[in-house]
N, C-alpha and C positions, 0 to 999 in steps of 0.2 A: 320820831316822826321820819318820814322818807325824804331823803334829799332829792327834791323834784329834779333838780338840774341833772344829776347824775343818772338818773332812771328815766329821763323825759320818753324816751322812744318805747320803753315798756309800757309806761303809764298811758301812752296814746294809743297804743295797741289794745290796752285794757279798756279804755275810755270806747273805742269803736265797737269792741265787743259787748260792752254794757249798754250802748245804744240798742241793739237787738233786744235785750231782755230785761230792761229798765222797769217796765210794767209788772212782769212776772215777779221781780224783786219787791216791788211796792206792794203787790198782793200779799205775799209772805209776810211782809213788815205789818201789814193791817191786821192779818191773821194772828200774829204775836202780840199785836198791841190788844185787839178787841177780846181774844181769849184770855187775856190778862195773864199771859205767860211771862212778859217783862214790859217795862217801859222803855228798854232800852236794847232794841234788836240790832244785832252786828252780823254783817255778812264777811265772809271770807272769800277773797279772791286768791286762787293759786292755780298753777298749771299743773301741779301735782296733786294726787289724792292727800288729805290730811286727815288726821284723827282728832277732828273738831268740828262741832255742829253736826249738821245733817245736810247731805249734798240736795241741791234743789235744782241745779243746772249742770248736767255732765257735758263736758267740752266734746267728747266722743260722738254723742247723740246728735249734735247741733254742728259738728264740724268746726269748732272754733278753737281758740287756744286757752281759754280760762274755765275753769271749774268755779262754781258759786256754792258756798255753803251758807246755812243759815244757823245763827247761834244766838246768844243774849249774852249782855254785859255779865250776868250773874255766873256762865259757865266761864267766861275769862277770868272771873275773880277766883272760882273754884280752882281753875289749872294755874293760877299764879302768873297769868300772862298780864294782867292789869292787877298790881298788887294792892292790897288793902289800903296802904298808906296813900296811894295815888287815885283811889275811888272818887273821892269828892271832886279833885281837879278833872277827872275825866267826864263826870257828870256835868260839871261847869261847861265844858268845851263841846259837849255832845249836842248837836243840831237836831231841830224837829225832824223825827223819824217818817214823817208823812210827806216831808219836802226835801230831805236829803238821804242818800244811803251811806250809813256809817258803814265802811269798807276796811277791814283789816286785810292788807295786801301783802301776800308773800311772793316776793318778786323773783328770788334767785337761791331760795332755801337759805339764805343767809341775811337778806334784806328783807326786813317786813315793818309794818307801821299802820298806823290808822289814816285813812283820808276821808273827807266827806265830799260826796258828789251829788249835785242837785239832780232831781229827776228830771226838771224841765230844762 
């Protein structure tokens, strides 16, 4: 998990960016769910491009600071970001994907973690 106090400024900036495109993220989550791709959509927020998921929001195109990528829990398990041994615990903590964004946030290249942000 991310230490929220140490990264408060970064997370506030991310939340300001997310306010602009939460609805777009929700639409992608619905596509993942409705298409039965996964029951666990995961979005990645990073200032840099990452080799994980598929970019859905390019910061350069929108003149923002964060890229957003769409992925799934299954990809995180395949890549061992979420180890098999932690899979059940992750599922228990996972929130309703129609009410919350599951966001894997990469803050500075070294600090990363999951946070859940309500759409409303």
